[in-house]
ROPAVO-624581 format. One record per residue: residue in three letters; y, x, z of N, C-alpha, C in turn. Coordinates in steps of 0.1 Angstrom, whole numbers, plus 5000, padded with zeros to 4 digits. Atoms other than C-alpha are relative to their C-alpha. Example, Ala and Ser with C-alpha at 12.3 -4.5 7.8 and 13.67 -1.06 7.14 Angstrom:
% ROPAVO-624581
ALA498850095000495551235078501250095000SER498949915000498951375071501149925008
This chain:
% ROPAVO-624581
UNK500449954987706490351386499550144999UNK500349865001706190721393499350035014UNK500749964987703490831419500550135005UNK499649884993704591091444498850065008UNK501149964991701591111468499149885003UNK500950104995698490921479499750025014UNK500249974985698491071514498650045003UNK501449964997694891181510499750144995UNK500349865005694391561509498550014997UNK501449985004691191671491499350095011UNK500849924990688391811513499850144995UNK500249875006688092111489501050024989UNK499049975010690392281466499649954986UNK500350065013690592091433500150104988UNK499849895009689992391411500049954985UNK500050055014689192191379501349934997UNK498850075002692191961383501250094998UNK499049905000694492251389499950084986UNK500249925012692992441359500449914988UNK499650085011693492141336501549994999UNK498550005000697192111347500550134994UNK499549875005697692481341499750024985UNK500349985014695992471307501049914992UNK499050085007698292181296501350074999UNK498749935000701392371307499950134991UNK500149885008700092691291500149974985UNK499950045014699592511257501449964997UNK498650045003702992351260501050114999UNK499049894999704892671269499850104989UNK500249885008703192931248499549964986UNK500450045013701792731218501049904994UNK499250105006703992431213501550034999UNK498549995000707492511224500650104989UNK499449915011707992811200500149944987UNK500050075013707192591170499549865002UNK500450124995707092241183499549914989UNK500450105011706992031151498750044993UNK501249955007704392251133498850005009UNK501150004991702292281164499449865002UNK500450144999702191901168499249964987UNK500650045013701291851131498650065000UNK501249935002698492111133498949965010UNK501050024989696692031166499849865005UNK500150144996697091661169498849934993UNK501150085006694491391161500649904991UNK499650105010694791161131498849914998UNK501150105002692790841130499549994986UNK500550015013692590851093499050104996UNK501049905004690491161093498649955004UNK501350064996687690951109499349934989UNK500650085012687190721079500250074987UNK499949925012688090991054501149954991UNK498950055008691190811042501250114999UNK499149895001693191131048499350135005UNK500549874995692591501055501050065009UNK499149944991693991651086499950155000UNK500049864999694792011094498750055006UNK501349974994691592021116499149884999UNK501050115000688391811114500249925013UNK499850094988688491511137499150045012UNK500949964989685591651157500650115008UNK499349894993687891941167501349945006UNK498650044997691291771168500049905012UNK500050094989690291491193500150085013UNK499949924988689791771218501350085002UNK498749924999692791991210501149915004UNK498950094998694991691211500249965015UNK500050034986694091631248500950095008UNK499249904993696091941257501450014994UNK498749995007699091871235500949895006UNK499050104995702291691245501350014991UNK498950015009705391581226501450035005UNK498749984994708191641250499850045015UNK500149974985708991761286499749875008UNK500350134993708991391297498649974999UNK501450035002705591351282499150085009UNK500949924992703891641299500349995015UNK499750014986705691611332499549875006UNK500550134996704791241335498550005001UNK501450005000701191301326499550095012UNK500549904990700791601350500249955014UNK499850064987702291411379498949905004UNK501150094997699691141376498750075002UNK501349934998696891391372500050075013UNK499949934987698091591402499749915012UNK500150094988698291291425498649945001UNK501350074999695091111415498850084997UNK501149935004692891371400499250085011UNK500649924990692291581431498949935008UNK501050084992690491301450498849964991UNK501150035008688391201420499150124998UNK500849885001687291561416499250025013UNK500649994987686591561453498749915001UNK501150105000684291261449498950044991UNK501049975010682491371418499450145001UNK500449865000682291741423500650074988UNK499249935010683792011401499549994986UNK500550015014681592021370499849864995UNK500050145004680891651369501449944997UNK498750055003684591591371500550054987UNK499649955012685291821342499349924988UNK500750075010682591651321500649854999UNK499450135000683991311331501449994994UNK498649995005687591411322499950014985UNK500149985015686591531287499449874994UNK500650135006684291221281501149895000UNK499050105000687191001292501050014989UNK499149985011689491161267499449964987UNK500750045013686891111239500049854999UNK500150155001686390741248501449944997UNK498650055003690190691249500450024986UNK499749975014690590851215499349914991UNK500950095008687690651201500649855000UNK499550144999689190321214501249984992UNK498850015008692590391199499750004985UNK500449985014690990501166499549874995UNK500650135005688890181163501149894999UNK498950105001691989961170500950034989UNK499149975011694090151146499449974986UNK500650015013691590151117499749854997UNK500450145003690589781122501249915000UNK498950094999693989631131501350064996UNK498749945004696689881122500150024985UNK499849975015698189981089499550144996UNK500449875005697290271067501050115005UNK499049904995700590441078499750035015UNK500249984986699690391115498950115002UNK501249914999696390581109500450154997UNK499649865003698390891097500950065011UNK499149964989700590911129499250105009UNK500749914991699691221150499949955014UNK500350054986698091131183499750125009UNK500249894991698291371212500449965014UNK499750024986698491391250498749985008UNK501150004990696291401281499949865006UNK500050134993696991041291498849914998UNK501350085001693790891277499050055010UNK500949944989691691131299500549965014UNK499450034987694091071328499849865003UNK500350144997693590701324498649985005UNK501450014994689890751330500050045014UNK499949954986690790941362500649885008UNK499450114993692990641372499049895002UNK501050104999690090401365499050035011UNK501049964990687690601387500749995014UNK499350004988690290631414500249855005UNK499950144997690890251413498749955007UNK501350044994687190211422499750075013UNK500449924988686790491447501049985012UNK499050004989689990451467501049894998UNK499150115003691490101461501049985012UNK499150044989693090081496500850125005UNK499149894996694790421497501449954997UNK498650045001698590391500500750104992UNK499349915009700390541471501549995002UNK498649994999703890661477500650024986UNK499549995013705790601445501549954999UNK498650045003709290551430499949874991UNK499850125008709890191418501549994997UNK498649975004713090241398500450125008UNK499649884993714790471423499649995015UNK500350034986713290331455498650055004UNK501449954996710390511473499349895008UNK500850114993707790251484498550055001UNK501449984999704190271496499349874995UNK500650115006701890051476498550025000UNK501449985001698090001479499650044985UNK500449945013696390191450499549894991UNK500550115009694689871436501249934994UNK498850065005698189721432500750094990UNK499349905008699790031418499350024987UNK500849985012696990101393499849874992UNK500150135007696489731385501249974992UNK498850035008700089691375500150104988UNK499949905011699890011355499049964988UNK501050045011696789881336500549874993UNK499450125006698389541330501150034990UNK498949965009701389711315499550054987UNK500649955013699089871289499749884991UNK500250115008698089531277501349944995UNK498750055005701689411275500550084989UNK499549925011702589711254499149994988UNK500950025011699489671233500249874992UNK499850125007700289311226501350004992UNK498849995008703689421213499850094988UNK500349945013701889601185499950155000UNK500149865000701489961197498750054995UNK501249955006698590031174500350134993UNK499649895008700490321159500050135007UNK500149884992699890581186501450075000UNK498649955002703690621186500750025013UNK499249974988704690741221500350155000UNK499549874999706691051226499750094988UNK500149925013706691161190498650014995UNK501449995004702991091185499249935011UNK500550054987701391051219498749924999UNK501250094999698190881230500549865001UNK499550145000698690511223499449925012UNK500450084989698290231248498649955000UNK501450045001694890121236499150115005UNK500749894994693690471245500049995015UNK500050024985694890411280499149905005UNK500950104996692990091282498650044999UNK501449965002689790241268499650115011UNK500349904989690090541292499849945013UNK500050064987690790331322498749925002UNK501250074999687890101316498750095001UNK501149904998685590401311499950055014UNK500049954987686690531344499549905010UNK500550104991686090201361498449994999UNK501550015001682490181347499350125006UNK500649894994681690531357500150005015UNK499850024986683190471391499049905007UNK500950104995681090161396498650065000UNK501449945000677890351386499950105011UNK500149904989678690641409500149935014UNK499950074987679690401437498849935003UNK501250074997676590201433498950105004UNK501049904997674390511434500350055014UNK499649954987676290631465499649905011UNK500350114991675690291482498550005002UNK501550014998671890311475499550135006UNK500549874995671590681484501150065008UNK498849954993674190741511499950155004UNK500249864996672691081520500650094989UNK499549925011673891211486501449984998UNK498650035003677391071488500950115003UNK499149894996678891371505499750134994UNK500349875006677291641484500950044989
């Protein structure tokens, strides 16, 4: 399923979301494309660097962040950026600019941590050396928050080649269940799009977004005067 629109324009310009999208495209066009293979090797994240079983080009404390702006193909970056453009603007609208940026980065970290734990505990030594890259872990956190904030919005999406409007809780719920299906087929190896953020990163990011959304939603319910600030 490919989202096209949620039919809810943001109340204010989503400057952070647009900047994140622009940054990902800038990294793709000006850093990765000229030397794609070597760029992926250098700036991706490697789970094995966390437990010291290998040495990566960059320390894991740096590479988890750089990998969030890396992608392995045109399909990879275009797919991620469509999801971020459709769902991110409203989550930024709800959280505010700076909190949204902090939430996005934290979501990317939690997603990477989730995949790393699964890989090191249940994957092979070879799986831990696969380069992991992509914004989809952080974007999964955005989807989780959107699932809480706007469950009844109507998402216009392509199902195969047919445009349909689906309630957000169904669209995102199906997306989340798909991650479990893929995870159960053994995608511990972070092997999407030539490296890619693996499906357990999506699960970790989404659940992080749901938890944050519940906390923010609960606070808004208790203090309605602050909900619109």
